C-alpha positions in Angstrom: -4.1 12.5 12.7 -2.4 11.4 9.5 -4.1 9.7 6.6 -3.6 5.9 6.7 -0.8 4.6 4.7 -1.3 2.8 1.4 -0.9 -1.0 1.4 2.7 -2.2 1.3 4.4 -3.9 -0.3 3.5 -2.3 -3.5 2.8 -4.3 -6.6 6.0 -5.6 -8.3 8.1 -2.7 -9.4 7.9 -1.7 -13.0 11.5 -1.6 -14.4 13.0 -1.5 -17.8 16.3 -3.1 -16.8 17.5 -5.5 -14.1 18.4 -4.0 -10.7 21.9 -3.5 -9.5 22.7 -4.9 -6.0 22.5 -1.5 -4.4 19.2 -0.9 -6.1 17.8 -4.1 -4.7 19.0 -3.1 -1.2 17.2 0.2 -1.6 13.9 -1.5 -2.6 14.3 -3.9 0.4 15.0 -0.9 2.7 12.0 0.9 1.5 9.8 -2.1 2.1 11.2 -2.5 5.6 10.8 1.1 6.5 7.2 1.1 5.2 6.3 -2.0 7.2 7.8 -0.5 10.4 5.9 2.8 9.7 2.6 0.9 9.3 3.2 -0.8 12.7 3.9 2.4 14.4 0.9 4.1 12.8 -1.3 1.2 14.1 0.1 1.7 17.5 -0.5 5.5 17.4 -4.1 4.9 16.4 -4.5 2.2 19.2 -5.8 2.4 22.7 -2.4 2.3 24.5 -1.1 5.4 22.8 -3.7 7.5 24.6 -2.4 6.3 27.9 1.1 7.5 27.3 2.6 10.7 28.8 2.3 13.6 26.5 6.0 13.9 26.0 6.2 10.3 24.8 3.3 10.8 22.4 5.1 13.8 21.0 8.3 11.8 20.4 6.3 9.0 18.7 4.6 11.6 16.4 8.0 13.1 15.5 9.3 9.5 14.8 6.4 8.6 12.5 6.8 11.9 10.6 10.5 11.2 10.1 9.8 7.7 9.0 7.2 8.9 6.5 9.7 11.5 5.2 12.2 8.6 4.7 9.7 6.6 2.7 9.2 9.6 0.4 12.9 10.0 -0.2 13.4 6.3 -0.8 10.5 6.3 -3.3 12.0 9.3 -5.1 15.4 7.5 -5.3 13.7 4.3 -6.7 11.8 6.3 -9.2 15.1 8.0 -10.3 16.4 4.6 -11.4 13.2 3.4 -13.0 11.2 1.7 -10.3 7.7 3.2 -10.4 6.2 3.3 -7.0 
């Protein structure tokens, strides 16, 4: 399966200037997505997942991969405006 996710939320972001409102929303979205991703990851590694039909397992694996991709994009966007993640 996939490597377990790093703990989230991350330490306070390192910034050189105050965040604009849209930047704060982006940081909040990243935190929310990562928390939901960790919950889904825990479910996938749990006992119930193994009892699901194969097609549903496949959909959940696609979902977690998409969520992980979203966290990467959000982290790149934050880094672009000076938030080190």
